C-alpha positions as CSV (number, residue, x, y, z in Angstrom):
1,M,0.0,-0.3,0.2
2,T,2.4,2.7,-1.2
3,N,0.8,6.1,-0.7
4,S,1.8,9.7,-0.7
5,L,3.5,9.1,2.3
6,D,6.0,7.0,0.4
7,D,6.7,9.4,-2.7
8,P,9.3,11.5,-2.2
9,V,8.8,13.7,-5.3
10,G,7.3,17.3,-5.0
11,A,7.4,16.8,-1.0
12,S,5.6,19.2,1.1
13,S,7.0,20.0,4.5
14,L,4.4,17.9,6.1
15,Q,5.8,15.2,3.6
16,R,9.3,15.5,4.7
17,A,8.7,15.1,8.5
18,L,6.9,12.4,8.1
19,R,10.0,11.2,6.0
20,R,12.5,12.0,8.6
21,L,10.2,10.2,11.0
22,R,10.2,7.1,9.0
23,Q,14.2,7.5,8.9
24,S,14.2,7.6,12.6
25,R,13.1,3.9,12.2
26,W,9.9,4.8,14.7
27,W,8.2,1.5,13.5
28,V,10.5,-0.1,15.8
29,W,11.4,2.0,18.7
30,G,7.2,3.0,19.0
31,P,6.1,-0.4,19.7
32,V,9.0,-1.1,22.1
33,G,8.6,2.0,23.7
34,L,4.8,1.4,24.5
35,Y,5.7,-2.3,25.5
36,L,8.5,-1.2,28.1
37,V,5.6,2.0,29.5
38,L,2.8,-1.1,29.8
39,V,5.7,-3.6,31.6
40,L,7.2,-0.9,33.7
41,A,3.2,-0.3,35.0
42,G,2.7,-3.9,35.4
43,V,-0.6,-3.6,33.3
44,T,-2.4,-6.4,32.0
45,Q,-6.2,-7.4,30.5
46,S,-5.9,-10.4,32.5
47,S,-9.6,-11.2,34.3
48,I,-7.3,-12.1,37.5
49,G,-9.7,-9.4,39.3
50,A,-12.7,-11.4,39.1
51,D,-15.2,-11.1,41.9
52,G,-14.2,-14.8,42.7
53,L,-10.3,-14.3,43.1
54,R,-11.1,-11.3,45.6
55,E,-10.6,-11.3,49.5
56,D,-13.0,-8.5,49.7
57,P,-14.8,-7.9,46.4
58,A,-16.1,-4.7,47.7
59,H,-12.8,-3.5,48.6
60,P,-10.3,-5.2,45.9
61,S,-6.5,-4.7,46.0
62,G,-4.7,-2.8,43.0
63,V,-6.3,-0.6,40.4
64,M,-8.6,-2.3,37.7
65,F,-10.7,-0.2,35.0
66,N,-13.7,-2.4,33.6
67,Q,-15.0,-5.8,34.7
68,A,-13.4,-9.1,34.7
69,V,-14.6,-11.4,31.7
70,S,-15.1,-14.6,33.8
71,I,-15.8,-16.8,30.5
72,R,-12.7,-17.8,29.9
73,S,-11.2,-19.9,32.7
74,D,-8.1,-21.2,30.8
75,E,-6.9,-17.9,31.2
76,Y,-7.9,-16.2,34.8
77,L,-8.0,-19.7,36.5
78,T,-5.4,-21.7,34.9
79,S,-2.6,-19.6,32.6
80,T,-1.9,-16.8,34.3
81,P,-2.3,-18.1,38.1
82,L,0.3,-20.5,36.8
83,S,2.7,-18.0,35.5
84,I,2.4,-15.8,38.6
85,G,3.1,-19.0,40.8
86,A,6.5,-19.7,39.1
87,T,7.6,-16.1,40.0
88,A,6.9,-17.2,43.7
89,S,8.7,-20.3,43.7
90,G,11.4,-19.4,41.0
91,S,10.7,-22.6,39.5
92,T,8.3,-23.8,36.8
93,D,8.1,-27.3,38.3
94,T,4.4,-29.2,38.3
95,L,2.9,-28.9,42.3
96,N,0.5,-31.4,42.1
97,P,1.6,-34.7,42.5
98,L,-1.5,-36.5,40.9
99,T,-0.7,-35.0,37.9
100,A,2.2,-35.8,35.1
101,P,4.5,-32.8,34.8
102,Q,2.6,-30.5,32.9
103,G,5.5,-29.3,30.4
104,F,4.5,-27.2,27.7
105,F,0.9,-27.8,28.2
106,T,1.5,-24.6,30.3
107,M,4.0,-22.8,28.1
108,L,6.1,-23.1,30.7
109,P,9.8,-24.5,30.5
110,T,11.1,-27.6,31.7
111,G,14.9,-27.9,30.4
112,L,17.5,-26.2,28.6
113,A,15.8,-26.5,24.7
114,S,12.5,-25.5,26.6
115,S,14.0,-22.2,28.3
116,V,15.3,-21.2,24.9
117,V,12.1,-21.7,23.0
118,L,9.5,-20.9,25.7
119,F,11.9,-17.8,27.1
120,D,8.7,-15.8,28.1
121,G,8.0,-18.5,30.8
122,A,11.9,-18.9,31.7
123,I,12.4,-15.3,32.6
124,L,9.2,-16.0,35.4
125,R,11.6,-18.2,37.4
126,L,13.7,-14.4,38.0
127,G,10.3,-13.7,40.0
128,T,12.2,-14.2,43.4
129,F,13.8,-11.1,43.1
130,L,12.3,-8.9,40.2
131,P,8.9,-7.7,40.4
132,D,6.4,-10.2,39.6
133,Q,4.0,-8.0,38.1
134,M,6.5,-6.3,35.4
135,L,7.4,-10.0,34.4
136,I,3.8,-10.9,34.2
137,A,3.0,-7.8,32.0
138,A,6.1,-8.5,30.0
139,R,4.8,-11.8,29.0
140,W,0.9,-10.8,28.4
141,W,2.0,-8.1,26.3
142,L,4.9,-9.9,24.1
143,P,2.4,-11.3,21.3
144,F,1.3,-8.0,20.8
145,L,4.9,-6.6,20.5
146,L,6.0,-9.3,18.1
147,L,2.8,-8.8,16.0
148,G,3.3,-5.3,15.9
149,L,6.9,-5.1,14.9
150,G,6.5,-8.8,12.6
151,A,3.2,-7.6,10.5
152,P,4.8,-4.6,8.8
153,M,8.0,-6.2,8.3
154,F,6.3,-9.6,6.7
155,F,3.8,-7.5,4.5
156,R,6.9,-5.0,3.3
157,S,8.7,-8.1,2.1
158,L,6.5,-9.6,0.2
159,T,4.3,-6.8,-1.1
160,G,6.4,-3.5,-0.5
161,S,3.7,-1.9,1.6
162,R,4.5,-1.7,5.6
163,W,1.8,-0.1,6.0
164,I,-0.9,-2.8,5.1
165,G,0.8,-5.1,7.9
166,Y,-0.3,-2.3,10.4
167,F,-3.9,-2.6,9.4
168,A,-3.6,-6.3,9.4
169,A,-2.1,-6.3,13.3
170,A,-4.7,-4.0,14.2
171,L,-7.7,-6.2,12.8
172,M,-5.8,-9.0,14.7
173,I,-5.8,-7.5,17.8
174,F,-9.3,-6.0,17.6
175,S,-10.9,-8.9,16.4
176,P,-13.8,-10.0,18.9
177,S,-12.4,-13.6,18.8
178,S,-9.1,-12.3,20.2
179,A,-10.9,-10.3,23.1
180,W,-13.4,-13.1,24.1
181,W,-10.6,-15.6,24.1
182,S,-8.4,-13.4,26.1
183,F,-6.2,-12.9,23.4
184,S,-4.7,-16.5,23.4
185,P,-4.9,-16.5,19.4
186,L,-2.4,-13.7,19.3
187,G,0.5,-15.8,20.9
188,M,0.2,-17.7,17.9
189,L,-0.3,-14.7,15.5
190,G,2.8,-13.1,16.8
191,F,5.2,-15.5,17.3
192,T,4.6,-16.6,13.7
193,M,4.0,-13.3,11.5
194,A,7.3,-12.3,13.6
195,G,9.0,-15.4,12.9
196,S,8.0,-15.6,9.7
197,A,9.2,-12.3,9.2
198,A,12.6,-12.6,10.4
199,L,13.0,-15.9,7.9
200,L,12.3,-13.4,5.1
201,R,14.8,-10.8,6.9
202,C,17.5,-13.6,6.7
203,A,17.2,-14.4,3.4
204,A,17.3,-11.0,2.4
205,E,20.3,-10.4,4.5
206,L,21.9,-13.7,2.9
207,G,21.3,-12.4,-0.3
208,E,23.2,-9.1,0.0
209,G,26.2,-11.4,1.3
210,R,25.6,-9.5,5.2
211,R,26.1,-13.6,6.4
212,R,26.5,-12.0,10.3
213,R,23.0,-10.2,10.0
214,A,21.6,-13.5,8.1
215,V,22.9,-15.8,11.0
216,I,21.2,-13.7,13.9
217,W,17.8,-13.0,11.9
218,G,18.0,-16.8,11.4
219,L,18.0,-17.7,15.0
220,V,15.4,-15.8,15.6
221,S,13.4,-16.8,13.4
222,A,14.3,-20.3,14.5
223,V,13.3,-19.6,18.0
224,L,10.2,-18.2,17.4
225,L,8.7,-20.7,14.6
226,A,9.8,-23.6,16.9
227,R,7.2,-22.4,19.5
228,T,4.5,-22.4,17.0
229,P,3.4,-26.3,17.3
230,L,3.3,-25.7,21.1
231,H,0.1,-23.6,21.3
232,Y,-3.3,-25.0,21.1
233,Q,-2.8,-27.4,18.1
234,P,-6.2,-27.0,16.4
235,W,-5.9,-23.1,16.0
236,A,-2.2,-23.2,15.3
237,I,-2.6,-26.5,12.4
238,V,-4.7,-23.5,10.7
239,I,-2.7,-20.4,11.5
240,A,0.7,-21.1,11.3
241,P,1.4,-22.9,7.9
242,T,-1.0,-20.6,6.5
243,I,1.7,-17.8,7.2
244,L,4.6,-19.6,6.9
245,L,4.6,-21.1,3.9
246,A,3.3,-17.8,2.0
247,A,6.4,-16.6,3.3
248,I,8.5,-19.7,2.1
249,A,6.6,-19.7,-1.1
250,G,7.5,-16.1,-1.8
251,L,11.3,-17.0,-0.9
252,V,11.3,-20.0,-3.8
253,A,9.8,-17.9,-6.2
254,D,12.4,-15.5,-6.2
255,K,14.7,-16.9,-9.2
256,R,17.2,-14.1,-8.7
257,R,18.0,-15.3,-5.3
258,R,16.5,-18.9,-4.8
259,R,19.9,-20.1,-3.9
260,T,20.5,-18.3,-1.1
261,N,16.7,-18.1,-0.1
262,L,16.4,-21.7,0.1
263,I,19.6,-21.7,2.4
264,A,18.1,-19.4,4.7
265,V,14.8,-21.5,4.7
266,G,16.8,-24.8,5.1
267,A,19.2,-23.5,7.9
268,T,16.6,-21.8,9.6
269,G,14.2,-25.1,9.3
270,A,16.6,-27.4,10.7
271,V,17.8,-25.0,13.4
272,S,14.0,-24.9,14.4
273,V,13.0,-28.5,14.3
274,L,16.1,-29.2,16.5
275,L,14.7,-26.9,18.8
276,L,11.3,-28.4,18.9
277,L,12.7,-31.7,18.8
278,G,14.6,-30.7,22.2
279,V,11.5,-29.3,23.8
280,L,9.8,-32.6,22.7
281,L,12.6,-34.7,24.1
282,E,12.0,-32.6,27.6
283,N,8.3,-33.4,27.4
284,L,8.1,-37.1,26.7
285,E,6.4,-38.0,29.7
286,S,3.7,-34.8,29.2
287,I,3.3,-36.3,25.6
288,R,2.7,-39.8,26.7
289,A,0.4,-39.1,29.6
290,S,-1.9,-36.8,27.3
291,L,-1.9,-39.5,24.5
292,G,-2.7,-42.1,26.8
293,T,-6.0,-40.2,28.1
294,V,-9.5,-41.0,27.8
295,Y,-10.3,-37.3,27.4
296,P,-9.2,-35.6,25.0
297,G,-6.7,-38.7,24.2
298,A,-6.3,-39.0,20.4
299,R,-9.2,-37.4,19.2
300,V,-9.8,-37.2,15.6
301,A,-12.4,-35.3,13.3
302,S,-13.6,-34.4,9.5
303,G,-14.5,-31.2,8.2
304,G,-18.1,-30.1,8.3
305,P,-20.5,-27.3,8.1
306,N,-20.4,-24.2,10.8
307,P,-23.0,-21.9,11.5
308,L,-22.7,-18.8,9.1
309,Q,-22.9,-16.3,12.0
310,E,-19.9,-18.0,13.8
311,I,-17.8,-17.3,10.9
312,F,-19.1,-13.9,9.5
313,G,-20.6,-12.3,12.5
314,A,-17.6,-10.6,14.2
315,T,-19.1,-6.9,13.0
316,N,-22.4,-7.5,14.9
317,L,-20.4,-8.1,18.1
318,G,-20.2,-4.5,19.4
319,K,-22.8,-5.0,22.3
320,L,-21.9,-8.8,23.2
321,D,-20.8,-8.2,26.9
322,A,-24.9,-6.7,27.2
323,M,-26.7,-9.6,25.5
324,A,-27.8,-13.1,26.9
325,V,-26.4,-15.5,24.3
326,T,-28.5,-18.9,23.5
327,G,-27.1,-21.9,23.0
328,T,-23.4,-21.1,23.3
329,N,-21.3,-18.8,25.1
330,P,-19.6,-15.1,24.1
331,S,-16.1,-17.0,23.3
332,E,-17.6,-19.6,21.1
333,I,-19.9,-17.3,19.2
334,S,-17.3,-14.7,18.6
335,S,-15.2,-14.7,15.2
336,S,-12.8,-12.6,13.5
337,Y,-13.2,-10.6,10.3
338,A,-13.7,-13.7,8.4
339,V,-15.6,-11.0,5.6
340,A,-12.2,-10.1,4.7
341,A,-12.4,-13.2,2.5
342,V,-15.2,-12.0,0.4
343,L,-13.4,-8.6,-0.2
344,A,-10.0,-10.8,-1.3
345,V,-12.1,-12.9,-3.4
346,L,-13.6,-9.8,-5.4
347,V,-10.0,-8.0,-5.5
348,L,-8.8,-11.0,-7.2
349,A,-11.3,-11.2,-9.6
350,Y,-10.9,-7.9,-10.5
351,G,-7.2,-8.0,-11.3
352,V,-4.5,-7.0,-9.0
353,R,-1.0,-6.4,-10.3
354,F,1.8,-8.5,-8.3
355,R,4.8,-6.6,-7.1
356,D,6.4,-9.8,-8.2
357,R,7.3,-13.1,-8.8
358,S,7.3,-13.3,-4.8
359,H,4.1,-11.3,-4.5
360,R,2.1,-13.6,-6.4
361,A,3.3,-16.9,-5.0
362,A,2.4,-16.0,-1.5
363,T,-0.7,-14.6,-2.4
364,V,-1.6,-18.2,-4.3
365,T,-0.3,-20.0,-1.5
366,A,-2.3,-18.2,1.0
367,V,-5.4,-18.5,-1.6
368,A,-4.9,-22.2,-1.3
369,L,-4.6,-22.6,2.5
370,V,-7.4,-20.1,3.3
371,G,-9.7,-21.7,0.4
372,F,-8.9,-25.0,2.0
373,W,-10.1,-24.1,5.5
374,F,-13.1,-22.1,4.6
375,T,-14.2,-25.3,3.1
376,W,-13.1,-27.5,5.9
377,S,-15.7,-25.4,8.0
378,L,-18.5,-25.2,5.8
379,V,-18.7,-28.5,4.0
380,D,-19.2,-32.0,5.2
381,F,-16.2,-34.2,4.3
382,G,-17.8,-37.2,5.8
383,T,-15.6,-39.7,7.8
384,W,-12.8,-39.8,5.0
385,G,-11.7,-36.2,6.1
386,S,-10.7,-37.9,9.6
387,R,-8.3,-39.9,7.6
388,F,-6.0,-36.9,6.4
389,P,-3.0,-36.6,8.7
390,V,-2.6,-33.6,10.9
391,I,-5.7,-32.1,9.3
392,N,-8.1,-34.4,11.1
393,L,-6.6,-33.0,14.7
394,V,-8.9,-29.7,13.7
395,P,-12.4,-29.9,14.7
396,P,-14.1,-27.9,12.3
397,Q,-15.6,-25.8,14.8
398,R,-12.1,-24.9,15.9
399,A,-11.1,-23.8,12.5
400,S,-14.3,-21.5,12.2
401,D,-12.7,-19.8,15.4
402,V,-9.6,-18.4,13.5
403,L,-11.0,-18.2,9.7
404,G,-10.8,-14.5,10.1
405,Y,-7.5,-14.3,10.7
406,V,-6.4,-15.9,7.8
407,A,-8.7,-13.8,5.5
408,I,-6.8,-10.8,7.0
409,L,-3.9,-12.1,6.0
410,L,-5.0,-13.1,2.6
411,V,-7.0,-9.5,2.1
412,C,-3.9,-7.6,2.9
413,L,-1.6,-9.7,0.5
414,V,-4.0,-8.7,-2.2
415,L,-4.8,-5.4,-1.5
416,P,-1.6,-3.4,-2.1
417,G,-1.5,-5.3,-5.8
418,L,-4.6,-3.2,-6.7
419,A,-4.5,-0.2,-8.8
420,D,-4.4,3.4,-6.8
421,R,-8.1,4.3,-8.4
422,T,-10.6,1.3,-9.4
423,R,-14.0,1.5,-10.8
424,L,-16.7,3.0,-9.0
425,G,-18.7,-0.2,-10.2
426,F,-16.4,-2.5,-8.3
427,A,-15.9,-0.6,-5.1
428,L,-19.7,-0.6,-4.9
429,L,-20.1,-4.4,-5.5
430,A,-17.2,-5.0,-3.0
431,A,-19.1,-2.9,-0.4
432,G,-22.6,-4.5,-0.8
433,A,-21.1,-8.0,-1.3
434,C,-19.1,-7.7,2.2
435,A,-22.2,-5.5,4.0
436,L,-24.4,-8.5,2.5
437,V,-22.9,-11.3,4.0
438,A,-22.2,-9.5,7.4
439,A,-26.0,-8.5,7.6
440,D,-27.0,-12.4,7.0
441,A,-24.4,-13.2,10.2
442,G,-26.3,-10.7,12.1
443,S,-29.6,-12.0,11.1
444,L,-28.6,-15.2,12.1
445,L,-27.3,-14.4,15.2
446,R,-30.3,-12.5,16.4
447,S,-32.8,-15.3,15.0
448,Q,-30.2,-18.0,16.7
449,N,-27.9,-16.9,19.6
450,L,-28.3,-13.2,20.3
451,L,-32.3,-12.7,20.3
452,T,-31.8,-9.2,21.8
453,L,-29.5,-7.8,19.0
454,S,-31.5,-5.0,17.4
455,V,-32.4,-5.2,13.7
456,Q,-30.9,-1.3,13.8
457,S,-27.6,-2.5,15.1
458,I,-27.2,-4.9,12.5
459,W,-28.3,-2.5,9.4
460,F,-26.0,0.1,10.9
461,S,-22.9,-2.2,11.8
462,S,-23.5,-3.2,7.8
463,V,-23.7,0.1,6.9
464,L,-20.6,1.3,8.3
465,L,-18.6,-2.0,7.3
466,A,-19.6,-0.9,3.4
467,I,-18.3,2.4,4.0
468,V,-15.0,0.9,4.8
469,V,-14.9,-1.7,2.3
470,F,-15.8,0.9,-0.3
471,V,-13.1,3.5,0.6
472,V,-10.7,0.7,0.8
473,A,-11.8,-0.8,-2.6
474,Y,-12.3,2.4,-4.5
475,R,-9.0,4.4,-3.3
476,P,-6.7,1.8,-2.1
477,R,-3.8,4.0,-1.4
478,V,-5.6,6.4,0.9
479,W,-5.1,6.0,4.3
480,A,-9.0,7.0,5.3
481,G,-10.2,3.7,4.7
482,Y,-7.7,1.9,6.7
483,V,-7.8,4.0,9.7
484,L,-11.8,3.9,9.8
485,G,-11.2,0.3,9.7
486,G,-8.9,-0.2,12.7
487,V,-11.4,2.5,14.6
488,L,-14.4,0.5,14.0
489,A,-12.8,-2.3,15.1
490,F,-11.6,-1.4,18.5
491,S,-14.9,0.3,19.0
492,L,-16.1,-3.6,18.9
493,V,-13.7,-4.6,21.7
494,W,-12.4,-1.9,23.6
495,H,-14.8,-2.4,26.6
496,V,-14.7,-6.7,26.8
497,N,-11.3,-7.1,28.8
498,P,-10.4,-4.9,32.0
499,V,-7.6,-3.3,32.4
500,I,-5.7,-4.2,35.7
501,F,-2.5,-2.9,37.4
502,G,-0.7,-5.4,39.4
503,L,-1.8,-9.0,40.1
504,G,-4.7,-8.2,41.9
505,D,-5.4,-9.9,45.1
506,L,-3.6,-12.9,43.8
507,R,-1.0,-10.5,45.5
508,G,-1.9,-7.5,47.0
509,S,-4.4,-9.2,50.2
510,A,-3.3,-10.5,53.2
511,I,-4.3,-14.2,52.4
512,S,-2.0,-14.4,49.8
513,K,0.7,-13.2,51.5
514,T,0.1,-15.9,54.3
515,M,-0.4,-18.3,51.9
516,L,2.8,-17.4,50.0
517,R,4.5,-18.2,53.3
518,Q,2.7,-21.7,53.7
519,G,3.6,-22.5,49.6
520,E,7.4,-21.8,50.7
521,Q,7.0,-23.9,53.7
522,A,5.4,-26.6,52.1
523,R,7.6,-27.0,49.1
524,A,10.7,-27.2,51.6
525,A,8.6,-30.0,53.8
526,H,7.5,-31.8,50.4
527,T,3.8,-31.7,52.0
528,V,0.6,-30.7,49.7
529,W,-2.7,-28.9,50.4
530,A,-5.9,-29.8,48.8
531,S,-9.3,-27.8,48.5
532,D,-12.8,-27.9,47.8
533,N,-13.2,-24.6,45.8
534,I,-12.1,-23.9,42.4
535,F,-11.2,-20.3,43.6
536,V,-8.8,-21.2,46.5
537,D,-7.4,-23.8,44.0
538,T,-6.5,-20.7,41.8
539,L,-5.0,-18.5,45.0
540,M,-2.6,-21.8,46.0
541,A,-1.6,-22.0,42.2
542,A,-0.6,-18.3,42.4
543,T,1.3,-18.6,45.3
544,A,2.9,-21.9,44.6
545,V,1.1,-23.7,47.3
546,P,1.5,-27.6,46.4
547,S,-1.9,-29.0,46.2
548,L,-3.8,-32.1,45.1
549,S,-6.6,-29.9,43.7
550,G,-6.5,-27.8,40.7
551,R,-5.7,-28.3,37.2
552,Q,-4.4,-31.3,35.2
553,L,-3.4,-30.4,32.2
554,A,-1.3,-33.2,30.6
555,G,-2.7,-36.3,32.3
556,P,-2.5,-38.1,35.4
557,E,0.1,-39.6,37.0
558,R,-0.9,-42.8,37.3
559,D,1.2,-44.4,40.0
560,V,-0.1,-41.6,42.3
561,W,-3.8,-41.4,41.1
562,A,-3.5,-45.2,42.3
563,K,-3.1,-44.7,45.6
564,L,-6.3,-42.5,45.5
565,D,-8.0,-45.1,43.7
566,P,-6.4,-48.3,44.6
567,T,-8.4,-50.8,42.3
568,L,-8.4,-48.6,39.5
569,A,-11.9,-48.4,39.2
570,N,-12.2,-45.4,38.5
571,E,-9.6,-44.8,35.9
572,A,-11.8,-43.6,33.4
573,V,-12.7,-41.1,35.3
574,W,-9.5,-39.5,36.3
575,N,-7.4,-40.4,33.4
576,R,-7.9,-36.8,31.6
577,G,-6.0,-34.0,30.3
578,G,-7.2,-30.6,30.7
579,S,-9.5,-31.3,33.4
580,Y,-9.9,-29.7,36.7
581,I,-9.2,-31.9,39.8
582,W,-12.4,-30.9,42.2
583,F,-12.9,-32.2,45.8
584,N,-16.0,-32.5,47.7
585,W,-15.5,-32.9,51.4
586,T,-17.9,-35.0,53.4
587,D,-18.0,-37.4,56.1
588,A,-18.1,-40.6,54.1
589,S,-14.9,-42.7,54.4
590,D,-15.4,-44.5,50.8
591,L,-14.4,-42.1,48.0
592,K,-16.7,-41.6,45.1
593,F,-15.2,-40.4,41.7
594,S,-17.5,-38.8,38.9
595,N,-16.8,-36.2,36.1
596,P,-19.4,-33.4,36.1
597,S,-18.5,-32.5,32.8
598,P,-15.9,-33.8,30.5
599,D,-13.1,-31.5,31.9
600,A,-13.9,-32.0,36.0
601,I,-12.6,-34.8,37.7
602,S,-14.7,-34.6,41.2
603,I,-13.4,-36.8,44.4
604,S,-16.4,-36.6,47.1
605,G,-15.5,-38.0,50.6
606,S,-13.6,-37.2,53.9
607,P,-10.4,-36.0,53.6
608,C,-9.0,-38.2,56.6
609,T,-9.4,-41.3,53.9
610,V,-7.5,-38.8,51.1
611,A,-4.6,-38.5,53.9
612,Q,-4.7,-42.3,54.6
613,R,-3.9,-42.7,51.2
614,M,-1.7,-39.7,50.3
615,P,0.2,-39.1,53.4
616,A,1.6,-35.9,52.0
617,L,-1.7,-34.4,52.7
618,K,-1.3,-32.1,55.5
619,E,-3.6,-29.0,55.2
620,I,-7.1,-28.5,53.5
621,V,-9.3,-25.8,52.7
622,S,-12.9,-26.2,53.1
623,S,-16.2,-24.5,52.0
624,H,-17.9,-25.2,55.5
625,K,-17.0,-26.9,58.9
626,L,-16.0,-30.1,59.5
627,G,-15.8,-32.2,62.5
628,L,-13.5,-35.0,61.7
629,S,-11.2,-36.8,64.3
630,C,-8.3,-36.0,61.5
631,L,-8.8,-32.6,61.4
632,S,-7.8,-29.6,63.8
633,E,-8.7,-26.2,62.5
634,V,-5.8,-23.5,62.4
635,D,-7.2,-20.9,60.6
636,T,-10.2,-19.1,58.6
637,F,-10.1,-16.5,55.6
638,T,-12.5,-14.9,53.1
639,W,-11.6,-15.8,49.5
640,G,-14.1,-16.3,46.3
641,Q,-17.3,-14.5,48.0
642,G,-17.5,-17.3,50.9
643,A,-15.9,-18.0,54.1
644,R,-13.1,-20.8,54.4
645,W,-12.0,-22.9,56.9
646,V,-8.1,-24.5,57.2
647,Y,-7.7,-27.3,59.1
648,A,-4.2,-29.1,59.7
649,V,-4.7,-33.0,58.8
650,S,-3.3,-35.9,60.6
651,T,-3.0,-39.1,59.0
652,P,-5.4,-41.2,60.5
653,T,-4.2,-44.9,61.2
654,P,-5.0,-47.6,58.5
């Protein structure tokens, strides 16, 4: 998207000033400077400020703007508390003896190779002497920084336009699916985009004979790309290959530098694969435990149709937080801007002038992959679709979650190839087609999922979309359409997630300070706790208190579970990954195992029985008073909107 800002001919004083600004490399120090400000302020958009994670919700610790989103428990009850716990202990070891080593399922390193690849998790070990809120903020905002730096570099290398990269990054960050999934898709997007951009830069430096720089960029690329398969696989399989293969296709298509480009791709790929193999070898126990589980186990899927509103409905979700959702939940109904694929197809049909062979090859590759994933999410493949290796790991529902991101990639590859001025009829057709698809998705949302979504809102959002598409399609070199699109995207999501300074009551409350001391003592004595409340489990995870309750991500430690379940009669209940371990304290001597949901393992019975079978259990937390002979009350506190009783457990005589 080369525009007037890139043209030095007949430059005015404003244009000269803008040129000087560009020469100062603001596109690097600007995002880096903003990142440092956010890190130093210890600010994130985590939902750890939810009422359930407060000692007294009426008087919360720290400063938080907006309300926490209590929908993505994977974030505020799992990933963020585990990261905070790592800063408390200075270790990323698994603290629940019932669970197999969590390994990269927590995105925390376990050895040398994973400490390199998961470097943002490795820095959490510094939390014993560096401010923990800064370390958490550094990890939180890193994908944003990588996307902000990588997308402009990626698109400039392939299309010649840095500006279109900022538009792509803005649409990806300000997608409803980003906001409602607590920004977890951005981890894949940021690392993959930056890694692919570094690969393109490596090839360029090698082609110019600057070998030292090429090696540095190649190593950066290898580290970033080695991480991409470790993200949530159903999303990563859709996103990562689409971005990376587009970049590789562009490099291979360059006849003039094909030899050096292939060397760059081969060397970087080899290092990346070696790093990934190192991570996998360090986590073999975790992998075996996960593959051997009843849930999720080795699930396979086939392509199939998804509701159109879950793919194209993003522009209608500006008030999702204020509406009741029928048949699903806000994160599942959220989406990215898949409607961009409609514009991309029309632009390709109209005709584009590719910058060079690399631009053409990257676009053709993206068209093929994006087209396949749309087909996978819209068409029934029957049972034979489950025979596709790797692809069969992607349920069509999960592919539809991220279709908008690859659609953004595609449209930003083709827009720079449009003529400076297109025909009015084409611009009107593009605007009308995109608005019609979005309006249809909005109407389906209104009839099936968001019953209070107004007709006026559907029309209003569709008209605004039509205006953006018209301006972008009619005058693709004018900045106004892109800025307006970014602003409107931001308006849909700015109010979804909170802005929290510090770590809330997980660090600022009196009980969190007490639990930090208790965690240190328990780790030294090799003893464990257990609770009957998920919010208390989260407090213990964030304060590094070893506990039998909490999250079992990879799978079970079978030998230890056999102590709780000596006959192994309940193995189908507890042999699960990605699950919560819940205790329900009663005075019954027999333990009962059940699955209230596919990702929950409930153990009901007396803590005395648990302690008899697991002698390391020395303290429990209960949501009600208990009068068992093996228990002695030692403390009470308030947490998660309820009173909690702490009991010391004496190991009963068998």
